ZADO-1210 file (C-alpha; in nm, 4 decimals, padded with zeros to 6 digits):
<atoms>
<atom x="01.6746" y="10.1418" z="-04.8578" code="MET" pos="1"/>
<atom x="01.3579" y="10.2649" z="-05.0133" code="HIS" pos="2"/>
<atom x="01.1610" y="09.9600" z="-05.1436" code="LEU" pos="3"/>
<atom x="01.2811" y="10.0239" z="-05.5045" code="GLY" pos="4"/>
<atom x="01.6628" y="09.9888" z="-05.3309" code="ASN" pos="5"/>
<atom x="01.5361" y="09.6702" z="-05.1510" code="LEU" pos="6"/>
<atom x="01.3547" y="09.4901" z="-05.4898" code="ARG" pos="7"/>
<atom x="01.7104" y="09.4740" z="-05.6292" code="THR" pos="8"/>
<atom x="01.8821" y="09.3176" z="-05.3679" code="ALA" pos="9"/>
<atom x="01.6460" y="09.0593" z="-05.3644" code="LEU" pos="10"/>
<atom x="01.6796" y="09.0008" z="-05.7058" code="LEU" pos="11"/>
<atom x="02.0909" y="09.0075" z="-05.6879" code="ALA" pos="12"/>
<atom x="02.0378" y="08.7669" z="-05.3742" code="TRP" pos="13"/>
<atom x="01.8029" y="08.5290" z="-05.5639" code="LEU" pos="14"/>
<atom x="02.0197" y="08.5173" z="-05.8471" code="GLN" pos="15"/>
<atom x="02.3558" y="08.4284" z="-05.6511" code="MET" pos="16"/>
<atom x="02.1268" y="08.1484" z="-05.4700" code="ARG" pos="17"/>
<atom x="02.0157" y="08.0357" z="-05.7937" code="HIS" pos="18"/>
<atom x="02.3892" y="08.0529" z="-05.9183" code="LEU" pos="19"/>
<atom x="02.5111" y="07.9500" z="-05.5903" code="ARG" pos="20"/>
<atom x="02.7625" y="08.2603" z="-05.5754" code="GLY" pos="21"/>
<atom x="02.8481" y="08.4968" z="-05.2681" code="ASP" pos="22"/>
<atom x="02.5765" y="08.7408" z="-05.2007" code="PHE" pos="23"/>
<atom x="02.8335" y="09.0497" z="-05.0745" code="ILE" pos="24"/>
<atom x="02.6731" y="09.3726" z="-04.8803" code="LEU" pos="25"/>
<atom x="02.9015" y="09.6426" z="-04.9506" code="ARG" pos="26"/>
<atom x="02.8366" y="09.9644" z="-04.7237" code="ILE" pos="27"/>
<atom x="02.9359" y="10.2646" z="-04.9837" code="GLU" pos="28"/>
<atom x="02.9673" y="10.5151" z="-04.6807" code="ASP" pos="29"/>
<atom x="03.2490" y="10.7485" z="-04.8783" code="LEU" pos="30"/>
<atom x="02.9863" y="11.0506" z="-04.8476" code="ASP" pos="31"/>
<atom x="02.9616" y="11.1593" z="-04.4544" code="LYS" pos="32"/>
<atom x="02.7522" y="11.4299" z="-04.5823" code="SER" pos="33"/>
<atom x="02.4714" y="11.1568" z="-04.6438" code="ARG" pos="34"/>
<atom x="02.5905" y="10.8648" z="-04.4243" code="CYS" pos="35"/>
<atom x="02.4500" y="10.7851" z="-04.0422" code="ARG" pos="36"/>
<atom x="02.5076" y="10.4878" z="-03.8795" code="PRO" pos="37"/>
<atom x="02.1931" y="10.4679" z="-03.7823" code="ALA" pos="38"/>
<atom x="02.1250" y="10.4172" z="-04.1890" code="ALA" pos="39"/>
<atom x="02.3312" y="10.1312" z="-04.1955" code="GLU" pos="40"/>
<atom x="02.1973" y="09.9451" z="-03.8889" code="GLN" pos="41"/>
<atom x="01.8111" y="09.9859" z="-04.0647" code="ARG" pos="42"/>
<atom x="02.0020" y="09.8709" z="-04.4048" code="ILE" pos="43"/>
<atom x="02.0813" y="09.5273" z="-04.2214" code="GLN" pos="44"/>
<atom x="01.8249" y="09.5125" z="-04.0267" code="ALA" pos="45"/>
<atom x="01.6139" y="09.5075" z="-04.3474" code="ASP" pos="46"/>
<atom x="01.7802" y="09.2466" z="-04.5440" code="LEU" pos="47"/>
<atom x="01.7975" y="09.0543" z="-04.2635" code="ARG" pos="48"/>
<atom x="01.4129" y="09.0883" z="-04.1795" code="TRP" pos="49"/>
<atom x="01.3676" y="08.9544" z="-04.5422" code="LEU" pos="50"/>
<atom x="01.6033" y="08.6736" z="-04.5085" code="GLY" pos="51"/>
<atom x="01.8641" y="08.8317" z="-04.7503" code="LEU" pos="52"/>
<atom x="02.1543" y="08.7223" z="-04.5408" code="GLU" pos="53"/>
<atom x="02.4685" y="08.7581" z="-04.7127" code="TRP" pos="54"/>
<atom x="02.8313" y="08.5971" z="-04.7249" code="ASP" pos="55"/>
<atom x="03.0879" y="08.9143" z="-04.7233" code="ALA" pos="56"/>
<atom x="03.0134" y="09.2332" z="-04.5195" code="PHE" pos="57"/>
<atom x="03.2711" y="09.5371" z="-04.6641" code="TYR" pos="58"/>
<atom x="03.2858" y="09.9325" z="-04.5652" code="ARG" pos="59"/>
<atom x="03.4086" y="10.1557" z="-04.7537" code="GLN" pos="60"/>
<atom x="03.4991" y="10.4046" z="-04.5114" code="SER" pos="61"/>
<atom x="03.7037" y="10.1424" z="-04.4187" code="GLU" pos="62"/>
<atom x="03.9243" y="10.0938" z="-04.7619" code="ARG" pos="63"/>
<atom x="04.0723" y="10.4587" z="-04.8133" code="LEU" pos="64"/>
<atom x="04.3911" y="10.3120" z="-04.8419" code="GLY" pos="65"/>
<atom x="04.3597" y="10.0769" z="-05.1096" code="ILE" pos="66"/>
<atom x="04.1386" y="10.3547" z="-05.2910" code="TYR" pos="67"/>
<atom x="04.4634" y="10.5681" z="-05.2820" code="ALA" pos="68"/>
<atom x="04.6982" y="10.2950" z="-05.4252" code="ASP" pos="69"/>
<atom x="04.4984" y="10.2762" z="-05.6958" code="TYR" pos="70"/>
<atom x="04.4595" y="10.6372" z="-05.7452" code="LEU" pos="71"/>
<atom x="04.8297" y="10.6405" z="-05.8163" code="GLN" pos="72"/>
<atom x="04.8214" y="10.3567" z="-06.0586" code="ARG" pos="73"/>
<atom x="04.6154" y="10.6132" z="-06.3042" code="LEU" pos="74"/>
<atom x="04.6756" y="10.8940" z="-06.5390" code="HIS" pos="75"/>
<atom x="04.5325" y="11.1649" z="-06.3492" code="THR" pos="76"/>
<atom x="04.6337" y="11.5873" z="-06.3276" code="TYR" pos="77"/>
<atom x="04.4584" y="11.8118" z="-06.0942" code="PRO" pos="78"/>
<atom x="04.1335" y="12.0562" z="-06.1708" code="CYS" pos="79"/>
<atom x="04.0122" y="12.3545" z="-05.9598" code="THR" pos="80"/>
<atom x="03.7314" y="12.3977" z="-06.2475" code="CYS" pos="81"/>
<atom x="03.3911" y="12.4650" z="-06.0148" code="SER" pos="82"/>
<atom x="03.0963" y="12.3190" z="-06.1776" code="ARG" pos="83"/>
<atom x="02.9763" y="12.6380" z="-06.3351" code="LYS" pos="84"/>
<atom x="03.3095" y="12.6610" z="-06.4893" code="ASP" pos="85"/>
<atom x="03.2561" y="12.3456" z="-06.6596" code="VAL" pos="86"/>
<atom x="02.8962" y="12.4144" z="-06.7543" code="GLN" pos="87"/>
<atom x="02.9955" y="12.7371" z="-06.9295" code="GLU" pos="88"/>
<atom x="03.2423" y="12.5644" z="-07.0898" code="ALA" pos="89"/>
<atom x="03.0207" y="12.2960" z="-07.1913" code="LEU" pos="90"/>
<atom x="02.8124" y="12.5781" z="-07.3203" code="SER" pos="91"/>
<atom x="03.0714" y="12.7481" z="-07.5404" code="ALA" pos="92"/>
<atom x="02.9412" y="12.7736" z="-07.9251" code="PRO" pos="93"/>
<atom x="03.2422" y="12.6213" z="-08.0791" code="HIS" pos="94"/>
<atom x="03.2328" y="12.3098" z="-07.9070" code="LEU" pos="95"/>
<atom x="03.0420" y="12.0297" z="-08.0694" code="LYS" pos="96"/>
<atom x="03.1521" y="11.7461" z="-07.7648" code="SER" pos="97"/>
<atom x="02.9513" y="11.7609" z="-07.4728" code="ARG" pos="98"/>
<atom x="03.2489" y="11.6133" z="-07.2480" code="ALA" pos="99"/>
<atom x="03.4321" y="11.7927" z="-07.0457" code="TYR" pos="100"/>
<atom x="03.6996" y="11.9840" z="-07.2804" code="PRO" pos="101"/>
<atom x="04.0307" y="11.9237" z="-07.0400" code="GLY" pos="102"/>
<atom x="04.0478" y="12.2701" z="-06.9174" code="THR" pos="103"/>
<atom x="04.3188" y="12.2128" z="-06.6508" code="CYS" pos="104"/>
<atom x="04.5354" y="11.9605" z="-06.8455" code="LEU" pos="105"/>
<atom x="04.5881" y="12.2660" z="-07.0903" code="SER" pos="106"/>
<atom x="04.5360" y="12.5852" z="-06.8712" code="SER" pos="107"/>
<atom x="04.6942" y="12.7142" z="-06.5327" code="PRO" pos="108"/>
<atom x="04.5201" y="12.6207" z="-06.1891" code="LEU" pos="109"/>
<atom x="04.3688" y="12.8373" z="-05.9838" code="GLN" pos="110"/>
<atom x="04.6107" y="12.7885" z="-05.6912" code="PRO" pos="111"/>
<atom x="04.3104" y="12.9340" z="-05.4336" code="GLU" pos="112"/>
<atom x="04.0777" y="12.6628" z="-05.5259" code="ARG" pos="113"/>
<atom x="04.0980" y="12.3348" z="-05.3647" code="PRO" pos="114"/>
<atom x="04.1530" y="12.0346" z="-05.6079" code="ARG" pos="115"/>
<atom x="03.9921" y="11.7447" z="-05.7704" code="SER" pos="116"/>
<atom x="04.2034" y="11.4761" z="-05.9737" code="LEU" pos="117"/>
<atom x="04.0641" y="11.3233" z="-06.2722" code="ARG" pos="118"/>
<atom x="04.1679" y="11.0737" z="-06.4999" code="TRP" pos="119"/>
<atom x="04.3107" y="11.1383" z="-06.8731" code="HIS" pos="120"/>
<atom x="04.0389" y="10.8786" z="-07.0055" code="THR" pos="121"/>
<atom x="04.2012" y="10.7036" z="-07.3163" code="PRO" pos="122"/>
<atom x="04.1182" y="10.7636" z="-07.6261" code="ASP" pos="123"/>
<atom x="03.8851" y="10.4359" z="-07.6991" code="ALA" pos="124"/>
<atom x="03.5617" y="10.3028" z="-07.7872" code="MET" pos="125"/>
<atom x="03.3796" y="10.1463" z="-07.5028" code="ILE" pos="126"/>
<atom x="03.1034" y="09.8613" z="-07.5855" code="ALA" pos="127"/>
<atom x="02.9122" y="09.7378" z="-07.3101" code="VAL" pos="128"/>
<atom x="02.6496" y="09.4538" z="-07.3097" code="GLN" pos="129"/>
<atom x="02.3366" y="09.4374" z="-07.0184" code="ASP" pos="130"/>
<atom x="02.0707" y="09.1446" z="-06.9970" code="ALA" pos="131"/>
<atom x="01.8205" y="09.4158" z="-06.9997" code="TYR" pos="132"/>
<atom x="01.9437" y="09.7505" z="-07.1251" code="GLN" pos="133"/>
<atom x="02.0232" y="09.7358" z="-07.5321" code="PRO" pos="134"/>
<atom x="02.3958" y="09.7554" z="-07.5997" code="PRO" pos="135"/>
<atom x="02.5807" y="10.1099" z="-07.5110" code="LEU" pos="136"/>
<atom x="02.8916" y="10.1977" z="-07.7573" code="CYS" pos="137"/>
<atom x="03.0908" y="10.5292" z="-07.7339" code="TYR" pos="138"/>
<atom x="03.3988" y="10.6948" z="-07.7327" code="ALA" pos="139"/>
<atom x="03.4336" y="10.7769" z="-07.3947" code="LEU" pos="140"/>
<atom x="03.6883" y="11.0773" z="-07.4824" code="LYS" pos="141"/>
<atom x="03.4457" y="11.2844" z="-07.6910" code="SER" pos="142"/>
<atom x="03.1110" y="11.1312" z="-07.4764" code="VAL" pos="143"/>
<atom x="03.2744" y="11.1223" z="-07.1379" code="VAL" pos="144"/>
<atom x="03.5777" y="11.2933" z="-07.1199" code="GLY" pos="145"/>
<atom x="03.8187" y="11.3561" z="-06.8322" code="ASP" pos="146"/>
<atom x="03.6041" y="11.2542" z="-06.5285" code="PHE" pos="147"/>
<atom x="03.7000" y="11.3162" z="-06.1848" code="VAL" pos="148"/>
<atom x="03.7998" y="11.0435" z="-05.9635" code="LEU" pos="149"/>
<atom x="03.8716" y="11.2371" z="-05.6379" code="GLN" pos="150"/>
<atom x="03.6534" y="11.5267" z="-05.5468" code="ARG" pos="151"/>
<atom x="03.7960" y="11.8390" z="-05.4344" code="ASN" pos="152"/>
<atom x="03.7022" y="11.7518" z="-05.0763" code="ASP" pos="153"/>
<atom x="03.9461" y="11.4488" z="-05.1221" code="GLY" pos="154"/>
<atom x="03.6691" y="11.1919" z="-05.1451" code="GLY" pos="155"/>
<atom x="03.6413" y="10.9438" z="-05.3784" code="TYR" pos="156"/>
<atom x="03.4028" y="10.9185" z="-05.6863" code="ALA" pos="157"/>
<atom x="03.1637" y="10.6448" z="-05.6999" code="TYR" pos="158"/>
<atom x="03.2718" y="10.5109" z="-06.0273" code="HIS" pos="159"/>
<atom x="03.6234" y="10.4466" z="-05.9412" code="PHE" pos="160"/>
<atom x="03.5781" y="10.2678" z="-05.5968" code="THR" pos="161"/>
<atom x="03.3223" y="10.0122" z="-05.7013" code="VAL" pos="162"/>
<atom x="03.5616" y="09.9309" z="-06.0089" code="VAL" pos="163"/>
<atom x="03.8436" y="09.8792" z="-05.7346" code="VAL" pos="164"/>
<atom x="03.6306" y="09.6827" z="-05.4851" code="ASP" pos="165"/>
<atom x="03.4406" y="09.5003" z="-05.7473" code="ASP" pos="166"/>
<atom x="03.8236" y="09.4227" z="-05.8973" code="GLY" pos="167"/>
<atom x="03.9604" y="09.3133" z="-05.5630" code="LEU" pos="168"/>
<atom x="03.6853" y="09.1134" z="-05.4096" code="MET" pos="169"/>
<atom x="03.6380" y="08.9121" z="-05.7193" code="GLY" pos="170"/>
<atom x="03.2664" y="09.0345" z="-05.8218" code="VAL" pos="171"/>
<atom x="03.1676" y="08.8280" z="-06.1384" code="THR" pos="172"/>
<atom x="02.8150" y="08.9746" z="-06.1209" code="HIS" pos="173"/>
<atom x="02.6671" y="09.3044" z="-06.0673" code="VAL" pos="174"/>
<atom x="02.2663" y="09.3203" z="-06.0234" code="THR" pos="175"/>
<atom x="02.1605" y="09.6850" z="-05.9802" code="ARG" pos="176"/>
<atom x="01.8917" y="09.9214" z="-06.1190" code="GLY" pos="177"/>
<atom x="01.8744" y="10.0678" z="-06.4457" code="ALA" pos="178"/>
<atom x="01.9506" y="10.4488" z="-06.3515" code="ASP" pos="179"/>
<atom x="02.3160" y="10.3307" z="-06.3288" code="LEU" pos="180"/>
<atom x="02.3657" y="10.2062" z="-06.6995" code="TRP" pos="181"/>
<atom x="02.4326" y="10.4487" z="-06.8882" code="ARG" pos="182"/>
<atom x="02.7739" y="10.5133" z="-06.6673" code="SER" pos="183"/>
<atom x="02.8883" y="10.1718" z="-06.6613" code="THR" pos="184"/>
<atom x="03.1139" y="10.2510" z="-07.0008" code="PRO" pos="185"/>
<atom x="03.3304" y="10.4728" z="-06.7809" code="GLN" pos="186"/>
<atom x="03.3494" y="10.1796" z="-06.5138" code="GLN" pos="187"/>
<atom x="03.4383" y="09.9227" z="-06.7571" code="VAL" pos="188"/>
<atom x="03.7213" y="10.1788" z="-06.9291" code="ALA" pos="189"/>
<atom x="03.8427" y="10.2169" z="-06.5348" code="LEU" pos="190"/>
<atom x="03.8511" y="09.8152" z="-06.5165" code="GLN" pos="191"/>
<atom x="04.0493" y="09.7899" z="-06.8016" code="ARG" pos="192"/>
<atom x="04.3200" y="10.0595" z="-06.7019" code="ALA" pos="193"/>
<atom x="04.3406" y="09.9010" z="-06.4025" code="LEU" pos="194"/>
<atom x="04.3297" y="09.4789" z="-06.5064" code="GLY" pos="195"/>
<atom x="04.0562" y="09.4027" z="-06.3423" code="PHE" pos="196"/>
<atom x="03.8037" y="09.1367" z="-06.5106" code="GLY" pos="197"/>
<atom x="03.4551" y="09.2713" z="-06.6537" code="GLN" pos="198"/>
<atom x="03.1570" y="09.1357" z="-06.4398" code="PRO" pos="199"/>
<atom x="02.8391" y="09.0359" z="-06.5962" code="VAL" pos="200"/>
<atom x="02.6025" y="09.3301" z="-06.5449" code="TYR" pos="201"/>
<atom x="02.2184" y="09.3540" z="-06.5582" code="ALA" pos="202"/>
<atom x="02.0356" y="09.6709" z="-06.4468" code="HIS" pos="203"/>
<atom x="01.6706" y="09.5962" z="-06.3708" code="VAL" pos="204"/>
<atom x="01.3776" y="09.7926" z="-06.4289" code="PRO" pos="205"/>
<atom x="01.3192" y="10.0888" z="-06.1856" code="LEU" pos="206"/>
<atom x="01.0507" y="10.0691" z="-05.9400" code="MET" pos="207"/>
<atom x="00.7846" y="10.3078" z="-05.9951" code="LYS" pos="208"/>
<atom x="00.5536" y="10.4761" z="-05.7716" code="SER" pos="209"/>
<atom x="00.2428" y="10.6455" z="-05.9765" code="GLN" pos="210"/>
<atom x="00.4422" y="10.6249" z="-06.2861" code="GLY" pos="211"/>
<atom x="00.7193" y="10.7870" z="-06.1629" code="LYS" pos="212"/>
<atom x="01.0566" y="10.6364" z="-06.0599" code="ARG" pos="213"/>
<atom x="01.0644" y="10.5811" z="-05.6956" code="LEU" pos="214"/>
<atom x="01.3042" y="10.7897" z="-05.4436" code="ALA" pos="215"/>
<atom x="01.3855" y="10.8079" z="-05.0667" code="LYS" pos="216"/>
<atom x="01.1419" y="11.0974" z="-05.0969" code="ARG" pos="217"/>
<atom x="00.8630" y="10.9492" z="-05.1880" code="ASP" pos="218"/>
<atom x="00.8911" y="10.6699" z="-04.9651" code="ASN" pos="219"/>
<atom x="01.0658" y="10.7535" z="-04.7075" code="PRO" pos="220"/>
<atom x="00.9914" y="10.4692" z="-04.4594" code="GLN" pos="221"/>
<atom x="01.0558" y="10.1945" z="-04.7196" code="GLY" pos="222"/>
<atom x="00.9999" y="09.8328" z="-04.5362" code="LEU" pos="223"/>
<atom x="00.8751" y="10.0022" z="-04.2522" code="ALA" pos="224"/>
<atom x="00.5350" y="10.1369" z="-04.4842" code="ALA" pos="225"/>
<atom x="00.4764" y="09.7901" z="-04.5352" code="LEU" pos="226"/>
<atom x="00.5329" y="09.6659" z="-04.2367" code="GLN" pos="227"/>
<atom x="00.3436" y="09.9241" z="-04.0135" code="ALA" pos="228"/>
<atom x="00.0765" y="09.7677" z="-04.2379" code="GLU" pos="229"/>
<atom x="00.0998" y="09.4466" z="-04.0986" code="GLY" pos="230"/>
<atom x="00.2231" y="09.2482" z="-04.3835" code="MET" pos="231"/>
<atom x="00.4799" y="08.9952" z="-04.3013" code="GLY" pos="232"/>
<atom x="00.7748" y="08.8874" z="-04.4737" code="ARG" pos="233"/>
<atom x="00.6414" y="08.6153" z="-04.7416" code="GLU" pos="234"/>
<atom x="00.3327" y="08.9476" z="-04.8057" code="ALA" pos="235"/>
<atom x="00.6552" y="09.1750" z="-04.8586" code="VAL" pos="236"/>
<atom x="00.8402" y="08.9247" z="-05.0772" code="LEU" pos="237"/>
<atom x="00.5141" y="08.9197" z="-05.3182" code="ALA" pos="238"/>
<atom x="00.4758" y="09.2594" z="-05.3054" code="TYR" pos="239"/>
<atom x="00.8341" y="09.3016" z="-05.4202" code="LEU" pos="240"/>
<atom x="00.8129" y="09.0462" z="-05.6580" code="ILE" pos="241"/>
<atom x="00.4917" y="09.1554" z="-05.8265" code="LYS" pos="242"/>
<atom x="00.5822" y="09.4650" z="-05.8779" code="SER" pos="243"/>
<atom x="00.7960" y="09.3431" z="-06.2027" code="LEU" pos="244"/>
<atom x="00.4947" y="09.1651" z="-06.3619" code="GLY" pos="245"/>
<atom x="00.5640" y="08.8442" z="-06.2149" code="TRP" pos="246"/>
<atom x="00.3039" y="08.5892" z="-06.1032" code="ARG" pos="247"/>
<atom x="00.3126" y="08.4895" z="-05.7457" code="VAL" pos="248"/>
<atom x="00.0335" y="08.4001" z="-05.5067" code="PRO" pos="249"/>
<atom x="-00.0130" y="08.6890" z="-05.2346" code="LYS" pos="250"/>
<atom x="00.2084" y="08.5378" z="-05.0237" code="ARG" pos="251"/>
<atom x="00.5496" y="08.3653" z="-05.0782" code="VAL" pos="252"/>
<atom x="00.8462" y="08.2446" z="-04.9322" code="SER" pos="253"/>
<atom x="01.2193" y="08.2912" z="-05.0751" code="LEU" pos="254"/>
<atom x="01.2315" y="07.8613" z="-05.0466" code="GLU" pos="255"/>
<atom x="00.9009" y="07.9121" z="-05.3683" code="ASP" pos="256"/>
<atom x="01.1009" y="08.1792" z="-05.5319" code="LEU" pos="257"/>
<atom x="01.4212" y="07.9830" z="-05.5835" code="LEU" pos="258"/>
<atom x="01.2059" y="07.6870" z="-05.6604" code="PHE" pos="259"/>
<atom x="01.0137" y="07.8792" z="-05.8977" code="GLU" pos="260"/>
<atom x="01.3284" y="07.9931" z="-06.0552" code="ILE" pos="261"/>
<atom x="01.4864" y="07.6293" z="-06.0917" code="GLN" pos="262"/>
<atom x="01.1968" y="07.5280" z="-06.2441" code="ARG" pos="263"/>
<atom x="01.2300" y="07.8362" z="-06.4946" code="GLY" pos="264"/>
<atom x="00.8963" y="08.0136" z="-06.4241" code="THR" pos="265"/>
<atom x="00.9887" y="08.3557" z="-06.4299" code="PHE" pos="266"/>
<atom x="01.0574" y="08.4428" z="-06.8283" code="GLN" pos="267"/>
<atom x="01.3801" y="08.6872" z="-06.7459" code="THR" pos="268"/>
<atom x="01.7578" y="08.7050" z="-06.8502" code="PRO" pos="269"/>
<atom x="01.8557" y="08.7201" z="-06.4660" code="LEU" pos="270"/>
<atom x="01.8880" y="08.4153" z="-06.3757" code="PHE" pos="271"/>
<atom x="02.0847" y="08.2416" z="-06.6788" code="GLY" pos="272"/>
<atom x="02.3500" y="08.5081" z="-06.6500" code="LEU" pos="273"/>
<atom x="02.6492" y="08.2847" z="-06.6220" code="VAL" pos="274"/>
<atom x="03.0617" y="08.3798" z="-06.6299" code="VAL" pos="275"/>
</atoms>
């Protein structure tokens, strides 16, 4: 995790402890080309070093049968379009929408190509509220179109698996980075189609470095970089919290932060969110 991931985890942990909920650690390791056991071990080590213990643990790669079951409950169709095909279709001058135009729903498949599965999305307006971001409301069919639930390599799409997991794990609050906000209506539509409830969303501001969004390539060491500077746990916690503009001492404990949250010291909607 880079430091932005770690700060979001800290906020989610504080939120759940304040609301007396459970903090779930879910390893989303379905992209085997990018996931390594050592990375998972480091994630757990970083969280434990900060004191962010979890109440439940899941690993998506161990839940493939569950995803296969729920995929069958949705109206999908095979698609052999490549990314280039999709881009060329969207650039056609007669198209007013930027959504996938349903090429493989109305045209023959290309049998020599691998197949993905797209969801035949409902023609519905989806509106979503968030603690930090302005409301989103758009027609799913015309803005997004039929999107992929299972890639042509057999892997499941993020938007699909998190909806199934959140529903089955009883997730009531989702706290994550603002970069995922605009894709939330897709997940809400899937929740409705599968009969799951909608969590309370909080898409927190992204952590920045020199005015740019923080990414792994900018700070590949993450927590290790601060530890190498000799910063202990309480100094790192203060560093992460100060990056939000909140006033705290140079060193602060989790207990101190929870105490100030209960006092209402931090002016943020995050800790007032209830189901």
